[in-house]
N, C-alpha and C positions, 0 to 999 in steps of 0.2 A: 550684835555686831561682830563681824569677823575682821580683825585688823590685818592689813596687807600693805606691803610697799608697792610702788609703782612696778617694780620688777616682778614681784610675785603675781600681781593682778594681770600683768601682761602675759605671763605664762598661762594662767588659768583662762583668759579670754582670747588667746591666740592673736595678740596684738603687740606692737612694740612699746616698751616702757615710755618712749617720748610721747606716743599717742595717748597713753594713760595720764601722763602729767599734763598734756594739753587739755584733755577732758576735765581733769581735776581743776584746772585754772579757769577754763571757759564756763563750766557749769557749776563751779563752786562746790565740788564734791566734799563730802563730810570728812574732815581731818581729825584723826584721833590722837595724834601726837607725832613724836619723832623716835626714830630708832637709829641712833648714831647721827649720821648726816642725812638720812632719808626720811621723808615724811611718810607717816603711816595713815592709810585711808581706810574707810568703811567698805569692805568688798561688795556688800549688798547694794550700796549706793552706785558704785562703779559699774556693777553688773546691770543695774537697771538703766543707767545712762547708756550702756552699750545696747541693750534691748531696744530702747527708744530710737536710737540711731538706726539699728538694724531693721526695725519695723517701719521706719519712716515717719515716726511721730515726732512732734516737737518735744524737746527735752525741757522739762520744768527747770527754772533757773536757780532754785534753792533745794536743799536736801529736804526741808520740811514739806514742800509741795510734791516732791518725788515720793516721800513717805505716804502722803495722802493719797496720791494716785496709785501707788502699789497696794495700799490697803483696800482701796476701792476695787481694784482689779481682783484681789483675792476674794472679796465679798461676793462679787459678780460670779466668779468661778465656782464658789462653793454653793451658790443658790441653784 
């Protein structure tokens, strides 16, 4: 897990921080804690949400379901 704030994730994903916060709320992104006043998220979870949206797939509504889907995609790619 790579901890990032909404601002850091926005820079990496070329999005606005408010978009990242909206995704985090809507799709219940994995929260790792707080850094001062900012929430810290799991970057891999946010990046997978972004991929689902970009690819036109339905975004799984929990981090656990996204983890399962991400693992299944890796297994398929490795085969």
